[in-house]
N, C-alpha and C positions, 0 to 999 in steps of 0.2 A: 502499553501506553494508555493513558487516559487523559482526556482533555480537562478532567475535573468536573464535568457535567454528567448527570445521570442520563443514560440512554438505555433503550430496550435491549440493544445489542452492544456489548462492550467494545470499546475502541480497539483493543488488542485482537479481539476475534475478527473484526472487520479487516484490519491490516494484515492479519495472518492469512486471510483468504482473498485478498485483493487480486492476486495474480490468477487464481482460479476463476474469480469473477470476470476479469478482463478476457480470459481465454474461453469464457462461456462454458465452464466445466461444473458450475454449481446448479443445484436444483432450483426450481422456481421460488421456493420458500426462502432459501438463503439469498437469492438474487434480490428479492423484495426487501429482506432485512437489511442488506447492505445498501441498497438504493435509499431506503428511508434514513438510515444512519448518515449517509453522505449528505443528504438534504439538510440535516440538522447540525452536523458537526464540522465546523470550519477546518480544524487541524487535520482531520482525516480526509476531508475533501482535498485539501492542499496536497497531502501525501498521495492520494489517489491520482490527482492530476499529474504529479511528477512521475509516478509509476506508469501512467498511461502514455505519457510523452516518450519516456525511455523505451517502452515496449514498441510503440509505433516507429521510433527511429531505428531500432534494431531490426524490425520487420522490413522496413524500407531498405535498409542498407544490406541486409543479408539475403533478402528474397527467399527462395526456397531451399537454400543450401542447408544441409544438416549442421547443427551446432555441436561441436565436441562437448561431451559431458563435463570435462574438466574446466572448460571455458565457462559453461553455464554455471557451474558450482562457484567459480571465482567471482563472476558477475553478481550472482545472488548473494554471496558473502559480503561483497562490497556494498551492495544496496542495503543489506541488513545493517552494516556498520553505519552508513549514512542515516538510516532511519533511527537507529539508537541515538546517534549524535543529535539529530533534530529533536527527538523526544526530550533528551537531557536539556537542550537549550530552551525548549518551550517550558519545561518544568522549572528551570532556573529563573527564567523571566517571570514566571508566575510567583515565585517565592521572593523575588527581589522587590523591596518596598519602593 
């Protein structure tokens, strides 16, 4: 994904790492790169906000229960499908005169 604007860190790199960022699994350099990118990129910030809300809802609903790996894989697959659809919609809107 790209919002069409130049960024120091590419949109696709940010979105590929957003879950690791939310989980606190990235080093300080990546965290800084992602924070700076989200500060300047509206589409990625919107995507990050959606991901953050979904993650918080799942954490609240599931508590400390372990999540079956097949369920996690299905949820991640569906989130990726939605992300791709959103990117396609954003790009289609940009190309529509």
